[in-house]
C-alpha positions as CSV (number, residue, x, y, z in Angstrom):
1,X,-24.8,12.0,-0.4
2,X,-24.8,9.9,2.8
3,X,-23.8,10.8,6.3
4,X,-21.9,8.5,8.6
5,X,-21.8,9.1,12.4
6,X,-18.8,8.1,14.3
7,X,-18.8,9.2,18.0
8,X,-19.9,12.8,17.7
9,X,-18.4,13.5,14.3
10,X,-20.1,13.4,10.9
11,X,-18.4,12.4,7.7
12,X,-19.9,12.9,4.3
13,X,-19.9,9.9,2.0
14,X,-19.7,11.1,-1.6
15,X,-19.0,7.7,-3.4
16,X,-20.2,4.2,-2.6
17,X,-19.5,0.7,-3.9
18,X,-22.1,-1.8,-2.9
19,X,-21.5,-5.4,-1.7
20,X,-22.3,-6.8,-5.2
21,X,-19.5,-4.8,-6.7
22,X,-16.0,-6.3,-7.3
23,X,-13.2,-4.1,-8.8
24,X,-9.7,-5.1,-9.8
25,X,-7.5,-2.0,-10.1
26,X,-6.5,1.1,-8.2
27,X,-9.1,3.5,-6.8
28,X,-8.5,7.2,-6.2
29,X,-11.2,9.3,-4.5
30,X,-11.8,12.7,-2.9
31,X,-14.1,13.4,0.1
32,X,-15.8,10.4,1.6
33,X,-16.1,6.9,0.2
34,X,-17.9,3.8,1.5
35,X,-17.0,0.3,0.2
36,X,-19.1,-2.7,0.9
37,X,-17.8,-4.9,-2.0
38,X,-14.4,-6.4,-3.0
39,X,-11.4,-4.4,-4.3
40,X,-8.2,-5.9,-5.5
41,X,-5.9,-2.9,-5.8
42,X,-4.8,0.1,-4.0
43,X,-7.2,2.7,-2.6
44,X,-6.0,6.3,-2.2
45,X,-7.9,9.3,-0.8
46,X,-6.8,12.7,-1.9
47,X,-7.1,15.8,0.2
48,X,-7.3,16.7,3.8
49,X,-10.9,15.5,4.2
50,X,-10.5,12.1,2.6
51,X,-12.5,9.5,4.6
52,X,-12.7,5.8,3.7
53,X,-15.4,3.7,5.4
54,X,-15.1,-0.1,4.8
55,X,-18.4,-1.7,5.7
56,X,-18.8,-5.2,7.3
57,X,-18.8,-7.0,3.9
58,X,-15.9,-5.1,2.4
59,X,-12.8,-7.1,1.3
60,X,-9.7,-5.1,0.3
61,X,-6.5,-6.6,-1.1
62,X,-4.0,-3.8,-1.5
63,X,-2.7,-0.6,0.1
64,X,-5.1,1.8,1.7
65,X,-4.2,5.5,2.1
66,X,-6.6,8.2,3.4
67,X,-6.7,10.8,6.1
68,X,-9.4,8.8,8.0
69,X,-10.0,5.1,7.7
70,X,-12.9,3.3,9.4
71,X,-12.7,-0.5,9.1
72,X,-15.6,-2.8,9.7
73,X,-14.6,-5.3,7.0
74,X,-11.3,-6.9,6.0
75,X,-8.1,-5.4,4.6
76,X,-5.3,-7.6,3.3
77,X,-2.5,-5.0,3.0
78,X,-1.1,-1.9,4.7
79,X,-2.8,1.3,5.8
80,X,-0.3,4.1,5.0
81,X,0.0,7.4,6.9
82,X,-3.6,7.7,8.1
83,X,-4.4,10.6,10.4
84,X,-7.0,8.5,12.2
85,X,-7.8,4.8,12.0
86,X,-10.9,3.3,13.6
87,X,-11.2,-0.5,13.6
88,X,-14.7,-1.6,14.5
89,X,-15.5,-4.7,16.5
90,X,-15.4,-7.1,13.5
91,X,-12.8,-5.2,11.5
92,X,-9.7,-7.1,10.4
93,X,-6.4,-5.9,9.1
94,X,-3.7,-8.2,7.9
95,X,-0.9,-5.7,7.2
96,X,1.1,-2.9,8.7
97,X,-0.7,0.3,9.9
98,X,0.9,3.7,10.2
99,X,-1.3,6.3,12.0
100,X,-1.5,9.4,14.1
101,X,-4.4,8.2,16.2
102,X,-6.0,4.7,16.4
103,X,-9.1,3.4,17.9
104,X,-9.7,-0.3,18.2
105,X,-13.0,-1.8,19.5
106,X,-13.1,-5.1,21.4
107,X,-13.1,-7.9,18.8
108,X,-11.1,-5.9,16.3
109,X,-8.1,-7.7,14.8
110,X,-4.7,-6.5,13.5
111,X,-2.0,-8.8,12.3
112,X,1.0,-6.7,11.5
113,X,3.1,-3.8,12.7
114,X,1.6,-0.6,14.1
115,X,3.6,2.6,13.5
116,X,2.7,5.7,15.3
117,X,3.6,8.9,13.3
118,X,3.1,12.5,14.2
119,X,0.7,14.7,12.3
120,X,3.6,16.6,10.7
121,X,5.6,13.6,9.7
122,X,5.7,12.4,6.2
123,X,5.5,8.6,5.5
124,X,9.2,8.6,4.7
125,X,10.2,10.0,8.1
126,X,12.3,7.7,10.2
127,X,10.9,8.9,13.5
128,X,8.3,6.1,14.2
129,X,7.4,4.1,17.2
130,X,6.8,0.5,16.2
131,X,4.7,-2.0,18.0
132,X,4.2,-5.6,16.8
133,X,0.7,-7.0,17.2
134,X,0.0,-10.7,16.8
135,X,-3.1,-12.7,17.5
136,X,-2.8,-16.2,19.1
137,X,-0.6,-18.6,17.1
138,X,0.0,-16.2,14.2
139,X,3.0,-14.4,12.7
140,X,3.1,-10.7,11.6
141,X,1.5,-10.0,8.2
142,X,3.5,-10.5,5.0
143,X,3.5,-7.7,2.4
144,X,0.8,-7.8,-0.3
145,X,1.8,-7.9,-3.9
146,X,0.8,-4.9,-6.0
147,X,-1.8,-5.5,-8.7
148,X,-2.0,-4.0,-12.2
149,X,-4.4,-1.2,-13.2
150,X,-8.2,-1.4,-13.5
151,X,-10.3,-4.2,-14.7
152,X,-14.0,-4.2,-13.5
153,X,-15.5,-7.6,-12.7
154,X,-19.3,-8.0,-13.2
155,X,-21.5,-11.0,-12.3
């Protein structure tokens, strides 16, 4: 078990994929998960304490859904219905983000739509505040195609 400090909060990391790991397929987890490798597929955290930390070398191609999402790496796809999203200084998201609270450090990058949702709203709720974020000379993100279930790549 690992501990991750963010501001004054501590999150427990129960599962970890190192930077030499590449997975094709969907991942479902409970508790805390840290990913430093590459995932082509959707990542879903289950439960009220699901926390996903994407390290600086993490590369995700697919949908991300967890209560708390901390991004230091790269996501090519949407973040759906997160209670809290923290994008660290080199974190990059190319996709839409729906969140209750968001924190972006200087140098963080989002190419896509930001959707503010209330804590009690479901993802299907139509009461969202939408903001379009673009970096210089770029268009909003295009949707990522879904991938088929699990295949583990080894080197």
